[in-house]
C-alpha positions in Angstrom: 53.0 -22.6 13.8 52.6 -19.2 12.3 50.5 -16.7 14.0 48.2 -15.4 11.3 45.1 -13.3 11.7 42.0 -15.1 10.7 40.0 -13.2 8.1 36.4 -14.0 7.9 34.5 -13.5 4.6 32.6 -10.3 4.1 29.0 -10.3 3.1 26.9 -7.4 1.8 24.3 -6.2 4.2 20.9 -5.0 3.1 20.3 -1.8 5.0 16.8 -0.9 3.7 14.9 -3.0 6.2 13.4 0.0 7.9 11.9 1.3 4.7 8.5 0.3 3.4 8.2 -2.3 0.7 7.8 -0.7 -2.8 6.6 -2.4 -6.0 6.0 -0.4 -9.2 5.5 2.9 -7.2 3.1 1.4 -4.7 4.3 1.3 -1.1 3.4 -1.0 1.8 -0.2 -1.7 2.3 -1.2 -0.2 -1.0 0.4 -3.2 -2.8 -2.3 -5.4 -1.1 -5.0 -2.8 -2.0 -3.9 -3.0 -5.7 -3.9 -6.8 -5.6 -7.4 -6.7 -4.1 -8.6 -4.2 -6.7 -7.3 -6.4 -9.5 -8.8 -9.6 -8.0 -12.1 -7.8 -7.3 -12.2 -6.5 -10.8 -11.6 -9.9 -12.3 -14.2 -11.5 -10.1 -16.7 -8.7 -10.9 -16.1 -9.2 -14.6 -16.7 -12.9 -14.4 -19.9 -12.4 -12.3 -21.4 -9.7 -14.5 -20.3 -11.6 -17.7 -22.3 -14.6 -16.5 -25.3 -12.6 -15.6 -25.5 -9.8 -18.2 -23.0 -10.4 -21.0 -19.6 -9.4 -22.2 -20.1 -5.6 -22.7 -21.6 -5.3 -19.2 -18.7 -7.3 -17.8 -16.2 -5.0 -19.4 -18.0 -2.0 -18.0 -17.9 -3.5 -14.5 -14.2 -4.3 -14.9 -13.3 -0.7 -16.0 -15.5 0.8 -13.2 -14.0 -1.4 -10.5 -10.4 -0.8 -11.7 -10.9 3.0 -12.1 -12.4 3.4 -8.6 -9.7 1.2 -7.0 -6.9 3.1 -8.8 -8.3 6.5 -7.8 -8.7 5.5 -4.2 -5.2 4.1 -4.0 -3.7 7.2 -5.6 -5.5 9.5 -3.1 -4.8 7.4 -0.1 -1.1 7.0 -1.0 -0.7 10.7 -1.6 -1.8 11.3 2.0 1.0 9.0 3.2 1.7 5.5 4.2 0.7 6.0 7.8 -2.2 8.4 7.3 -3.9 9.4 10.5 -7.0 11.5 11.2 -6.1 15.2 11.3 -8.3 17.4 13.5 -8.9 20.9 12.3 -9.5 23.9 14.5 -8.0 25.6 17.5 -7.4 23.6 20.6 -6.9 25.4 24.0 -5.4 23.3 26.9 -6.1 24.7 30.3 -3.1 23.0 31.8 -0.6 20.5 30.7 -0.1 18.5 33.9 -1.7 18.1 37.2 -0.2 19.8 40.3 
């Protein structure tokens, strides 16, 4: 018997697991927001089309899409993990109890 080192096959490892999911420039939760905006716009178009007509349905579609896109852009610009930021000067009397 020959003593030969056993070489196991190498597989590429995806190292981007700690980064947020990104599709077409949208990151993380904003992908779901965009899907909800598109679904809401289509549902709104169908509802308004049945009630008021084609032109009103198109108007509703454009309004819903526009508002959704603007909200997504503003929220994504703040950051994926946007938190409330308090403004002002805060004075702490002491940092720990004695």
